[in-house]
C-alpha positions in Angstrom: 44.3 -9.9 80.3 44.1 -6.3 79.1 41.6 -5.4 76.4 42.8 -1.8 76.3 44.3 -2.0 72.7 41.6 -4.1 71.2 39.5 -2.5 68.4 36.1 -1.1 69.3 33.5 -3.5 68.3 30.6 -1.8 70.0 27.3 -1.1 68.1 27.7 2.6 68.7 31.0 2.7 66.9 29.8 0.7 64.0 26.8 3.0 63.6 29.1 5.9 63.3 30.8 4.2 60.4 27.5 3.5 58.8 26.5 7.2 59.1 29.9 8.2 57.7 29.4 6.0 54.7 25.9 7.1 54.2 26.8 10.8 54.2 29.6 10.2 51.7 28.8 12.1 48.4 28.9 10.4 45.1 30.4 12.1 42.1 27.9 13.9 39.9 28.4 11.4 37.0 27.1 8.7 39.3 23.6 10.3 39.1 23.9 10.9 35.4 24.6 7.2 34.9 21.6 6.3 37.1 19.4 8.5 34.9 21.0 7.5 31.6 20.7 3.7 32.1 16.8 3.5 31.7 16.9 6.1 29.0 19.6 4.1 27.0 17.7 0.9 27.7 14.5 2.3 26.2 16.3 3.9 23.3 18.0 0.6 22.5 14.7 -1.3 22.9 12.9 1.2 20.6 15.6 1.0 18.0 15.7 -2.8 18.1 11.9 -3.0 17.7 12.0 -0.6 14.8 15.0 -2.4 13.1 13.1 -5.7 13.3 9.8 -4.1 12.2 7.9 -5.1 15.4 4.2 -4.8 15.2 2.3 -2.6 12.8 3.3 0.5 10.8 2.4 3.4 13.1 3.5 6.2 10.8 0.7 8.5 9.7 1.5 8.4 6.0 2.6 5.5 3.9 4.0 5.3 0.4 1.6 3.5 -1.9 3.5 4.2 -5.1 6.6 6.0 -6.1 6.2 9.6 -4.8 2.5 9.0 -3.7 1.2 8.9 -0.2 -2.0 7.7 1.5 -3.1 7.8 5.1 -1.8 4.7 6.6 -4.5 2.0 6.5 -3.4 0.7 9.9 -3.5 4.1 11.6 -6.8 3.2 13.3 -4.8 0.9 15.6 -3.9 4.0 17.5 -7.6 4.4 18.5 -9.0 0.8 18.4 -7.6 -1.7 20.8 -10.5 -4.1 21.3 -12.0 -4.0 17.8 -10.8 -6.7 15.3 -11.9 -5.3 12.0 -10.3 -1.9 11.7 -11.8 1.0 9.7 -9.7 3.0 7.3 -10.0 6.1 5.2 -11.0 6.2 1.5 -7.2 5.8 0.7 -7.0 8.9 -1.4 -3.6 9.9 -2.7 -1.4 13.0 -2.4 2.0 13.7 -3.9 4.8 13.2 -1.4 6.2 16.5 -2.7 3.5 19.0 -3.4 3.7 20.4 -7.0 3.9 24.1 -7.7 0.5 24.2 -9.3 -1.2 22.0 -6.8 -4.2 23.1 -4.8 -4.6 20.7 -1.8 -7.6 20.2 0.4 -8.0 17.8 3.3 -11.4 16.6 4.5 -11.6 15.4 8.1 -14.4 13.7 9.9 -16.2 10.4 10.4 -18.3 8.1 8.2 -20.6 10.9 7.0 -17.5 12.9 5.9 -16.2 9.7 4.2 -19.4 9.4 2.3 -21.1 6.2 3.7 -22.9 4.3 2.2 -21.6 5.7 -1.2 -17.9 5.8 -0.2 -15.4 6.2 -1.7 -16.7 7.8 -4.9 -20.0 9.3 -3.6 -18.6 11.6 -0.9 -19.0 15.3 -1.0 -15.3 15.6 -1.4 -15.5 13.9 -4.8 -18.1 16.4 -6.0 -15.7 19.1 -4.8 -12.7 17.6 -6.5 -14.5 17.2 -9.9 -15.9 20.7 -9.8 -12.5 22.2 -9.0 -10.9 20.2 -11.8 -13.6 21.4 -14.2 -13.3 25.1 -13.2 -9.5 25.2 -12.7 -7.9 23.0 -15.4 -4.5 24.6 -15.0 -4.3 23.5 -11.3 -3.5 20.1 -10.0 -6.4 19.5 -7.7 -5.9 17.2 -4.6 -9.0 16.8 -2.4 -8.0 14.1 0.1 -10.7 12.6 2.2 -9.4 11.4 5.6 -12.8 10.5 7.1 -12.8 7.3 9.1 -15.8 5.4 10.4 -16.4 5.2 14.2 -13.9 7.9 15.2 -14.4 11.3 16.8 -12.6 14.5 17.7 -9.8 12.6 19.4 -8.7 11.1 16.1 -8.9 14.4 14.3 -6.8 16.1 17.0 -4.2 13.3 16.8 -4.0 13.4 13.0 -4.2 17.2 12.6 -0.5 18.0 13.1 0.5 15.5 10.5 -2.1 17.0 8.1 -0.7 20.5 8.7 2.7 19.3 7.7 1.4 18.5 4.2 1.1 22.1 3.0 -2.7 22.2 3.1 -4.4 25.0 1.2 -7.6 24.3 3.1 -8.9 21.9 5.7 -12.7 21.1 5.8 -13.9 19.6 9.1 -17.3 17.9 9.3 -17.4 16.1 12.6 -19.4 15.6 15.8 -21.9 12.8 15.4 -19.6 10.2 16.9 -18.5 12.2 19.9 -19.9 9.8 22.4 -19.4 6.4 20.8 -16.5 7.0 18.4 -13.1 5.6 19.5 -12.0 7.0 22.9 -15.4 8.8 23.4 -17.0 8.9 26.9 -19.6 6.3 26.0 -17.4 4.1 23.8 -16.3 0.5 24.3 -12.9 1.9 23.1 -12.6 4.3 26.1 -9.8 5.0 28.6 -11.9 7.1 30.8 -12.7 10.8 30.6 -9.3 12.4 31.2 -8.2 14.1 28.0 -4.7 14.5 29.3 -4.3 10.7 29.8 -6.0 9.9 26.5 -3.9 12.3 24.5 -0.7 11.2 26.2 -1.6 7.6 25.3 -2.1 8.7 21.7 1.3 10.4 21.6 3.0 7.3 23.2 1.3 5.1 20.6 3.8 6.4 18.0 6.5 4.4 19.8 7.2 0.7 19.3 8.1 0.3 23.0 4.6 1.4 24.0 3.1 -1.0 21.5 5.3 -3.8 22.8 4.3 -3.1 26.4 0.7 -2.8 25.4 0.7 -6.1 23.6 2.2 -7.8 26.7 -0.5 -6.3 28.9 -3.2 -7.2 26.5 -2.0 -10.8 26.2 -1.8 -11.1 30.0 -5.2 -9.7 30.4 -6.7 -12.1 27.9 -5.0 -15.0 29.7 -6.3 -13.9 33.1 -9.8 -12.9 32.0 -10.8 -14.2 28.5 -12.8 -11.6 26.6 -16.5 -12.2 25.7 -17.4 -13.2 22.2 -18.0 -10.3 19.9 -21.0 -10.1 17.6 -19.1 -9.9 14.3 -22.3 -9.4 12.4 -23.1 -6.1 14.2 -22.1 -2.9 12.6 -18.9 -1.3 13.8 -20.7 1.6 15.4 -23.1 -0.8 17.2 -20.1 -2.7 18.5 -18.6 0.5 19.8 -21.5 1.3 22.1 -20.7 0.9 25.8 -23.2 3.3 27.4 -26.6 2.8 25.7 -28.4 5.2 28.0 -26.9 8.7 28.0 -29.7 10.9 29.3 -30.0 14.5 28.2 -27.8 16.9 30.3 -26.6 14.0 32.5 -23.0 14.0 33.7 -21.8 11.7 30.9 -23.7 13.8 28.4 -21.9 16.9 29.5 -18.6 15.1 29.5 -19.1 14.4 25.8 -19.8 18.0 25.1 -16.7 19.1 26.9 -14.7 16.5 25.2 -15.7 17.9 21.8 -15.2 21.5 22.9 -11.7 21.0 24.2 -10.5 18.8 21.4 -11.9 21.2 18.7 -10.3 24.2 20.5 -6.9 22.6 20.3 -7.4 21.6 16.7 -8.3 25.1 15.7 -5.4 26.5 17.7 -3.0 24.2 15.8 -4.4 25.6 12.5 -4.1 29.2 13.7 -0.5 28.6 14.7 0.4 27.3 11.2 -1.8 30.0 9.5 -3.8 27.3 7.6 -7.3 28.0 6.3 -10.2 25.9 7.8 -13.8 25.6 6.9 -16.1 24.4 9.7 -19.5 23.0 9.2 -22.7 22.4 11.2 -24.0 18.9 11.3 -27.2 17.7 9.9 -29.3 14.6 10.5 -32.6 12.9 10.0 -35.2 14.3 12.5 -38.4 13.7 10.5 -38.2 10.0 9.6 -35.9 8.6 12.3 -37.6 8.1 15.6 -35.5 8.0 18.8 -33.5 4.8 19.2 -33.8 4.7 23.0 -36.5 6.5 24.9 -35.9 7.4 28.6 -38.1 9.1 31.1 -36.0 11.0 33.6 -36.7 13.3 36.5 -36.4 16.4 34.4 -37.4 15.3 30.9 -40.1 13.2 29.2 -39.5 10.1 27.1 -38.2 11.0 23.6 -40.6 8.8 21.7 -43.5 10.6 23.4 -42.2 13.9 22.1 -41.6 12.4 18.6 -45.2 11.3 18.4 -46.4 14.8 19.4 -44.2 16.2 16.7 -45.9 14.0 14.1 -49.3 15.1 15.3 -48.4 18.8 15.1 -47.1 18.3 11.6 -50.3 16.6 10.5 -52.2 19.6 11.9 -50.0 22.0 9.9 -48.2 23.6 12.8 -44.9 23.3 11.2 -42.7 25.4 13.5 -44.0 23.6 16.6 -43.5 20.3 14.9 -40.0 21.2 13.8 -38.9 22.2 17.3 -40.5 19.0 18.8 -38.6 16.8 16.2 -35.4 18.4 17.3 -36.3 18.0 20.9 -37.0 14.3 20.4 -33.6 13.9 18.9 -32.0 15.7 21.8 -33.7 13.4 24.3 -32.7 10.2 22.4 -30.6 8.4 24.9 -28.6 6.5 22.3 -26.3 9.3 21.1 -25.8 8.4 17.5 -26.9 11.9 16.4 -25.0 15.0 17.6 -26.8 17.2 20.1 -27.5 20.8 19.2 -24.8 21.8 21.6 -22.2 20.5 19.2 -23.5 22.8 16.4 -23.5 25.7 18.9 -19.8 25.0 19.7 -19.0 25.0 16.0 -20.7 28.4 15.5 -19.0 29.9 18.5 -15.6 28.7 17.5 -16.1 30.0 14.0 -16.4 33.5 15.5 -13.7 33.1 18.1 -11.1 31.8 15.7 -12.3 33.8 12.7 -12.8 30.7 10.5 -15.8 30.7 8.2 -18.4 28.0 8.8 -20.8 26.3 6.3 -24.3 25.9 7.6 -25.0 22.5 6.1 -27.9 21.9 8.4 -29.6 25.1 7.2 -29.0 24.2 3.6 -30.5 20.7 4.1 -33.5 22.2 5.9 -34.1 24.6 3.0 -34.2 21.7 0.5 -36.6 19.6 2.7 -40.4 19.7 2.8 -41.5 22.0 5.6 -37.9 22.7 6.4 -37.5 19.4 8.3 -34.8 17.0 7.1 -36.0 13.4 6.6 -35.6 10.6 4.1 -35.7 13.1 1.2 -31.9 13.7 1.8 -31.0 11.0 4.3 -30.4 7.2 3.8 -30.7 6.6 7.6 -30.3 8.6 10.8 -27.4 10.8 9.6 -25.8 9.7 6.3 -27.0 11.7 3.3 -28.3 10.3 0.0 -26.0 10.7 -3.0 -28.0 13.9 -3.9 -27.4 15.1 -0.3 -23.7 14.5 -0.6 -23.6 16.4 -3.9 -25.5 19.2 -2.2 -22.9 19.3 0.5 -20.1 19.5 -2.1 -21.9 22.3 -3.9 -22.3 24.2 -0.6 -18.7 23.8 0.4 -17.6 25.0 -3.1 -19.9 28.1 -2.8 -18.4 28.9 0.6 -14.9 28.6 -0.7 -15.8 31.0 -3.5 -17.4 33.4 -1.0 -14.3 33.4 1.2 -11.7 33.4 -1.7 -10.5 29.9 -0.8 -10.0 28.9 -4.4 -6.9 28.2 -6.6 -4.9 31.1 -8.0 -5.0 29.9 -11.6 -7.4 31.2 -14.3 -10.9 29.7 -14.0 -13.0 28.7 -17.1 -16.0 30.8 -17.8 -19.2 28.9 -16.8 -22.1 29.9 -14.6 -22.5 28.2 -11.2 -25.6 26.4 -12.6 -23.6 25.2 -15.6 -20.8 23.9 -13.4 -23.2 22.1 -11.1 -25.1 20.5 -14.0 -21.9 19.3 -15.7 -20.6 17.7 -12.6 -23.8 15.9 -11.8 -24.2 14.7 -15.5 -20.7 13.3 -15.5 -20.3 12.3 -11.9 -18.0 9.3 -11.6 -20.2 6.8 -9.9 -21.2 3.4 -11.3 -24.3 1.3 -11.2 -22.4 -1.2 -9.1 -21.6 1.5 -6.6 -25.3 2.3 -6.4 -26.2 -1.4 -5.8 -23.5 -1.6 -3.1 -24.8 1.6 -1.3 -28.3 0.1 -1.3 -27.0 -3.2 0.1 -25.0 -1.4 2.8 -28.1 0.5 4.0 -30.3 -2.6 3.9 -27.7 -4.4 6.0 -27.3 -1.5 8.4 -31.1 -1.2 9.1 -31.3 -5.0 9.6 -29.2 -4.7 12.8 -29.4 -3.1 16.2 -30.3 -0.3 17.0 -32.7 -0.2 14.0 -34.2 -3.6 14.9 -33.7 -5.9 17.8 -31.2 -8.7 17.2 -33.9 -11.4 17.4 -35.7 -9.8 14.5 -32.6 -9.5 12.3 -32.7 -11.5 9.1 -29.6 -13.4 7.8 -27.8 -11.3 5.3 -27.9 -13.9 2.4 -31.7 -14.1 2.9 -32.2 -10.4 3.3 -30.1 -9.3 0.2 -30.9 -12.3 -1.9 -28.4 -11.9 -4.7 -30.0 -12.7 -8.0 -27.0 -12.9 -10.4 -23.2 -12.9 -10.5 -22.9 -9.1 -10.1 -25.3 -9.2 -7.1 -23.2 -11.9 -5.6 -20.1 -9.8 -5.9 -21.8 -6.9 -4.3 -23.1 -9.2 -1.5 -19.5 -10.4 -0.9 -18.4 -6.8 -0.8 -21.1 -5.8 1.7 -20.5 -8.6 4.2 -16.8 -8.0 4.1 -15.6 -10.9 2.0 -14.3 -8.7 -0.8 -12.8 -5.3 -0.7 -13.9 -2.4 -2.9 -11.0 -2.6 -5.4 -11.3 -6.4 -5.9 -15.1 -6.1 -6.2 -14.8 -3.6 -9.1 -12.0 -5.6 -10.7 -14.0 -8.8 -10.7 -17.0 -7.0 -12.1 -14.9 -5.4 -14.9 -13.4 -8.9 -15.8 -16.9 -10.4 -15.9 -18.3 -7.5 -18.1 -15.2 -7.9 -20.4 -15.6 -11.7 -20.7 -19.3 -11.2 -21.7 -18.6 -8.4 -24.2 -20.2 -5.7 -22.2 -17.6 -3.1 -23.0 -19.6 -0.1 -21.8 -20.0 -1.6 -18.4 -16.4 -2.7 -18.5 -15.3 0.8 -19.2 -17.5 2.2 -16.4 -15.8 -0.2 -13.9 -12.4 0.8 -15.1 -13.3 4.5 -14.9 -14.2 4.2 -11.2 -11.1 2.2 -10.5 -9.0 4.9 -12.1 -10.9 7.6 -10.2 -10.1 5.9 -6.9 -6.6 4.8 -7.8 -5.3 7.3 -10.4 -1.7 6.3 -9.7 -2.0 2.7 -11.0 -0.6 2.8 -14.5 -1.7 -0.7 -15.3 -5.4 0.3 -15.1 -4.9 2.8 -18.0 -2.8 0.4 -20.1 -5.0 -2.6 -19.6 -8.1 -0.7 -20.5 -6.5 0.8 -23.6 -5.3 -2.7 -24.6 -8.9 -4.1 -24.5 -10.2 -1.2 -26.7 -7.2 -1.6 -29.1 -8.2 -5.2 -29.6 -11.8 -4.2 -30.7 -10.5 -1.3 -32.9 -11.9 1.5 -30.8 -8.8 3.6 -31.1 -10.2 6.9 -29.8 -11.2 5.5 -26.5 -7.9 3.6 -26.3 -5.9 6.8 -27.1 -7.6 8.7 -24.2 -6.4 6.0 -21.6 -3.0 5.7 -23.2 -2.5 9.5 -23.0 -3.5 9.7 -19.3 -1.3 6.8 -18.5 1.6 8.3 -20.4 1.2 11.6 -18.5 1.3 9.7 -15.2 4.3 7.5 -16.1 5.6 7.0 -19.6 6.4 3.4 -20.5 7.1 1.3 -23.7 3.4 0.3 -24.1 1.6 3.6 -23.9 4.2 5.6 -25.9 4.3 2.9 -28.6 0.5 2.9 -29.2 0.2 6.6 -28.9 2.7 6.8 -31.7 1.1 4.2 -33.8 -2.4 5.8 -33.5 -0.9 9.2 -34.2 0.8 7.9 -37.3 -2.5 6.3 -38.5 -4.0 9.8 -38.3 -1.0 11.5 -40.0 0.0 13.2 -36.8 3.6 12.5 -37.9 5.6 14.7 -35.6 3.6 13.5 -32.5 4.1 10.0 -33.7 7.9 10.4 -33.9 7.9 11.9 -30.4 6.0 8.9 -28.9 7.8 6.2 -30.9 11.2 7.5 -30.1 10.2 7.5 -26.4 9.0 3.9 -26.7 12.3 3.0 -28.3 14.1 4.4 -25.3 12.4 1.8 -23.1 12.8 -1.1 -25.6 15.3 -0.9 -28.4 14.4 -4.4 -29.7 10.7 -3.7 -30.5 10.5 -4.3 -34.3 6.9 -2.9 -34.5 8.1 0.4 -33.0 11.0 0.5 -35.4 8.8 -0.2 -38.4 6.3 2.6 -37.5 9.1 5.0 -36.6 10.6 4.4 -40.0 7.3 5.2 -41.6 6.9 8.4 -39.6 10.5 9.5 -40.5 9.7 8.8 -44.2 6.6 11.0 -44.1 8.6 13.8 -42.6 11.2 13.2 -45.4 13.9 12.2 -42.8 14.9 9.3 -45.1 18.3 8.6 -43.6 16.7 8.1 -40.2 13.9 6.1 -41.8 16.4 3.7 -43.5 18.3 3.3 -40.2 15.1 2.4 -38.4 13.9 0.0 -41.0 17.3 -1.8 -41.1 17.1 -2.2 -37.3 13.6 -3.6 -37.7 14.7 -6.2 -40.3 17.7 -7.1 -38.3 15.4 -8.0 -35.3 12.7 -9.6 -37.5 13.6 -10.2 -41.1 10.0 -11.3 -41.9 8.2 -8.3 -40.3 5.2 -7.6 -42.5 5.8 -4.7 -44.9 9.3 -3.9 -43.7 11.1 -5.1 -46.8 8.8 -3.1 -49.1 9.3 0.1 -47.0 13.1 -0.4 -47.1 12.9 -0.6 -50.9 10.8 2.5 -51.1 13.1 4.5 -48.9 16.3 3.3 -50.7 14.7 4.3 -54.0 14.0 7.8 -52.7 17.5 8.2 -51.3 19.1 6.9 -54.6 17.1 9.3 -56.8 18.3 12.4 -54.9 
């Protein structure tokens, strides 16, 4: 049988076919589809996650009231992935659309920029705001403090482009103390290594819901495979952030922290230069006299820091001030627990000031000039680096003077007061309550009752340590240990003072609430209402007027009109009462008073129409029938 005409089934022939198929070119759209499929998939996934509001709000700004923005309270989720209780800024407000007469300053930094332990009202930015408002009454002053506890230059770099978008007139940067242990720092528990490119890429990706979704999956899987250790929730946030307790002077990790700061700050200032936005830099200050080193190490090249600290104290006792000062600084430099910025950080700030032509404020020098023997200690510090209230006010004063020196002030006409008069007026009328002072004291006591100030075994339970003696102390205690936020603390205190007839203390609490949340109309109206009830119309009027300017409503316009009418300010009374009527046409009290105001202005026809409307709504309204008779009599005698 012949096999001549049979097909060729040899391996060789089949291989030729394989090669032929392999070399066959696909049309170009085939490759486009291959590329497009994953892109479309992630676009659809991202869109779906956003539509269904997956996860947290990762936008930089969030609307807190109509036309008002604050830094998103959840923004710290970008930087903290292992920490449960997230820090947030002082929640200060800006207009969504900047007004023509607005002068807008942003303050960026860490807890010492935010004003701990006196935050939110005791920060240097509040001094600055109140002084600018005093000197430039025709400008709308917005000083927005974006300082966040336990962050560093990575956070500032990440937030900076969003700040530049908000039409800043000036940005003040006070940062550097948290460079090692702040979120994403080289010695931090919240660290992804030392590669800035990887860290900054991660921060950019964190804006996307898809990245959040995948991160959540990985985090859940990791917890299932390897359950995390219990966290000491009583420890301070910065204490919980410490991963590397021993960072020796000029070690590799020490130098990595310096380079981290240098490179992040360089990019921050380059961003500002590109947008032509003014920046004020500042040196950092800290407590070198009364804060001994936290962790003392003896290394091959350097002595133990506590040994140097003791020598510094001896030199000070012997009156050798310059030697003592240099030794106190040296002891701080050798402290292996990097809670205070090395001098290298200040040197970088000074060099960048020259390189980028941005002025810098030498806060450290100013603090030294106000300290005995020129060495900063407890005279201006509450702990290792957070200033006293006087210290924060000194910072605010110094920043203002630098702004004046560099012509960084509003364009409107200033009032004529000397610098000394301005400073005295601000300090005498500084918006800061007794309750805030108690809370600041509690915060410092609680801080110094924990590591690294004392060993954990020597720590005293908070309730025993603070020992609240009365209701107000109990409120402050709850606020200090985290059971009550700042706003609720002050509201509860205000309610208690009101209930007990302590109107001066009630007013003080409402004033600080309004200072912190100036956009909440109810705070103005509710305070005015309480003073109306006790017949203190002048105080009531001031709150009503501020609330009306913020957002007119039936209540504020009504009572502004009634009080004006009682003082024979008839034209103003008509303006406010007519405004109130536009909100509520059925308010018989408004109609009665409006009829009276019209009558005084001899607008009798309008008066009669108003009083008739009043009687139609409430035929028994006190005095309405008599007023109608009087107006009718006047009209009939014409």
